Residue, then its C-alpha position, 0 to 999 in steps of 0.5 A: m596323164e599316165f604317160m606323164a606320170r611314168l615320165a616324171a618318175l624317171i627324172p631324179p630330184p634336184k641336188i641328188p647325185l645320179v652316181r653313187y660310189h660304194g666299196v673301195v671307191a667311196p668317199r670315206s673309204s679308208w682304201r680309197s687313196l690306194v686305188t685312186p690315181k694321184p693328181p699330177a705333180r705340176a698341178a699342185t704348183p701353178e707356173s706362170c705363162p711364157g712371157h708373163v711379166p708381174r705387175p708392179a705392187a703400186p701402179a705409177s698413175p692413179a688410173p683404176a687397175l683392171a681386175t685380173s683373176g691371176a691367169c695369163r691372158p693373151p697380149g691385147l686383152 
């Protein structure tokens, strides 16, 4: 039981982050934007996949439309 108590003390509680940032890389640091890398420019504007054809606004038949997440899928799926 003593071993189990020592082992349980090493396990962090749920929903507690294991890494804590402090100093310049802290979440509310005023200098954080100066030292962290900027996101890639192409990530800000989503581009369509090659060969992607947008769906028409209104379906031609009364068949139910498939749910899509907006991401391009390979043909046949």
